[in-house]
C-alpha positions, -999 to +999 in steps of 0.1 A: -877-397+175-859-373+194-821-387+187-836-388+151-847-354+149-809-338+162-794-364+142-818-351+110-812-315+121-770-323+127-766-335+090-789-304+071-767-280+091-735-305+077-749-301+041-762-264+039-726-261+053-710-279+028-727-263+002-716-230+016-676-239+012-684-254-018-705-223-034-670-200-019-647-216-031-665-220-069-675-177-066-631-177-056-621-199-085-594-186-105-608-169-139-590-197-171-559-170-183-583-162-220-542-173-238-567-169-270-564-127-264-521-135-260-522-151-296-543-124-316-522-097-300-491-113-307-500-119-337-517-086-352-500-060-327-466-076-324-451-103-350-472-090-383-459-052-380-423-075-373-425-089-412-440-058-424-406-034-409-393-061-421-401-061-447-404-024-460-364-027-446-352-046-472-374-030-499-354+002-488-323-016-495-318-029-525-335+004-540-302+018-516-285-007-539-298+000-574-285+039-572-249+023-554-245+000-587-255+024-618-236+053-592-211+032-566-193+061-550-183+063-514-213+079-501-236+059-516-224+025-502-222+047-468-265+050-474-265+015-487-248+008-451-273+023-430-303+007-448-288-028-441-281-018-403-317-012-406-324-043-421-305-057-399-317-045-363-349-050-375-341-086-382-339-088-339-373-086-341-388-111-361-363-138-355-382-155-324-411-163-342-394-192-360-427-213-363-454-214-387-447-195-422-408-185-405-401-226-396-412-236-432-398-218-454-363-212-437-366-185-432-345-179-400-317-201-414-316-180-446-316-146-429-297-145-399-267-180-397-238-161-381-199-164-391-199-158-426-177-186-451-160-159-466-140-183-490-178-198-495-188-163-507-151-159-530-151-188-544-188-175-557-178-146-568-152-157-583-169-183-603-201-162-611-217-192-609-240-198-575-270-214-566-278-192-536-308-214-523-289-248-521-280-254-486-244-257-489-247-215-494-262-209-459-232-193-442-232-170-477-258-154-477-285-137-457-277-107-435-245-111-423-228-124-454-236-085-465-213-079-434-186-094-452-194-073-489-206-041-474-174-035-448-145-055-456-114-031-458-118-013-493-150-023-497-153+000-527-127-013-547-140-051-546-175-033-560-160-015-584-134-034-595-153-067-597-190-071-615-192-103-603-190-087-567-217-065-566-236-086-592-237-113-564-243-087-532-274-086-554-283-112-554-278-120-521-299-083-516-331-099-539-336-138-523-335-117-487-366-093-499-380-116-520-379-148-488-387-120-470-416-108-489-427-143-498-428-145-450-448-120-451-473-126-475-484-162-456-488-159-424-513-134-427-528-163-442-512-189-411-525-163-381-559-178-380-546-210-370-516-194-350-548-175-329-572-204-323-543-230-313-543-223-274-533-256-260-501-267-245-491-296-265-460-293-278-473-286-312-495-258-305-492-223-314-486-215-281-462-237-270-440-233-302-444-196-296-430-200-257-406-222-263-389-209-297-393-172-271-368-192-251-349-207-274-343-177-294-331-160-254-313-186-250-293-182-282-285-145-280-265-152-247-253-182-267-244-171-301-239-139-301-224-132-270-210-169-256-191-186-279-178-148-288-158-148-252-151-180-250-178-200-222-178-230-253-143-230-256-124-233-218-116-196-215-102-187-251-119-165-272-134-169-298-132-132-327-143-147-355-172-161-340-187-123-333-212-110-350-209-083-382-175-084-368-161-062-395-193-039-391-186-036-349-224-039-342-226-066-327-230-055-295-261-032-309-269-056-325-276-079-282-289-055-271-319-050-299-324-088-298-327-080-258-351-056-262-370-076-284-380-106-261-386-085-229-410-064-251-425-095-263-416-109-231-448-077-220-468-083-247-457-048-263-455-036-298-421-030-303-429-003-328-449+019-303-440+001-271-485+002-269-492-022-246-514-055-248-511-093-229-486-112-225-467-137-209-469-110-179-499-109-183-503-141-176-481-150-154-495-124-129-533-139-136-514-167-117-508-155-091-471-151-103-460-119-096-429-120-080-416-145-107-429-120-138-412-087-110-380-108-114-380-111-147-386-075-155-359-068-133-333-090-143-343-076-182-332-039-169-300-052-158-294-065-190-305-036-210-281-012-185-256-036-184-247-032-230-250+001-221-219+002-202-194-009-219-183+021-252-165-001-279-177-023-305-178-063-287-140-069-302-128-038-281-147-050-248-133-089-254-102-071-256-107-036-229-131-054-207-133-090-212-149-090-168-172-071-184-180-094-209-184-119-180-206-098-163-230-090-189-232-129-196-237-140-157-267-119-160-281-135-188-276-169-179-296-156-151-329-150-161-322-186-185-340-204-150-369-177-151-383-178-184-370-216-192-384-233-160-400-217-137-427-196-165-432-226-187-438-247-157-460-219-147-479-223-181-471-258-184-447-259-214-426-288-225-394-274-234-393-290-267-357-277-284-323-287-274-294-256-266-267-280-265-245-254-244-239-272-217-260-249-192 
């Protein structure tokens, strides 16, 4: 009987210990991260405002074009160039979100394809007959086509000496404005779907956000920098592939692209810098503060390196190729932390193919 009592007491003690252990584990469990709050912040405070800013920039560019068309002076051309520049830089804050209405409307390709096919543009102008919505004209439209039209040598004489030239530029600008308005309006209808799609399946809003964020970063690294400086051509520089080569804005555009991605990583509103829920908060919740710190440090190093250049990319390709190589190395170094470590921590599968040999 005494032996039975001892066994019973032992069982009670073990049971109570296990219960206490389970309770402790439950109490110490990490609170699930609220991905819904992240998607709300991205939709309401990052994506929608950036689209609105782009819409305003496109409106201003069209207004300045109308003034230039009525009075084609160098002064008015310079005003138009400035509004184009503002639109191009604002575009860098929109292009990472190639999903939802941005994807279904083909907005990224129609707005941001480069390099421009200048021969195709001149053929369109010469004929005076073209369909700017056709797939065949994808590299003869968009913001980059205006880099050629507005900044080519003796651009003003082309505008004043050829009515078709003025018409073509106006048609490109009108198309940009119309499509920006369409996408901006469409986002309002899509936002609720996006904000509710918090899963990690490949078709979820969260997965698409993470995928397109990473793809946009890799495109910035490869197309804005790597291809022109020869990283895809055995070290042979490819100046024809420099973005905005005529205006000399390539490094400024690259900086804006990287800065936007840094802001978005931290959930910060681009226009005001206000802090919101971002990828950084998710990593911290997952106890990956070390990775978060590494990513932010790398972003800062990349921006500092870009700021160290004084000329255009084409100038630096000639005068300081080593500096551009160092910038590329910095940008390449961040890929593993974003594309591998961060996405793995989030449980998201990368579904796109970068095809750049990394």
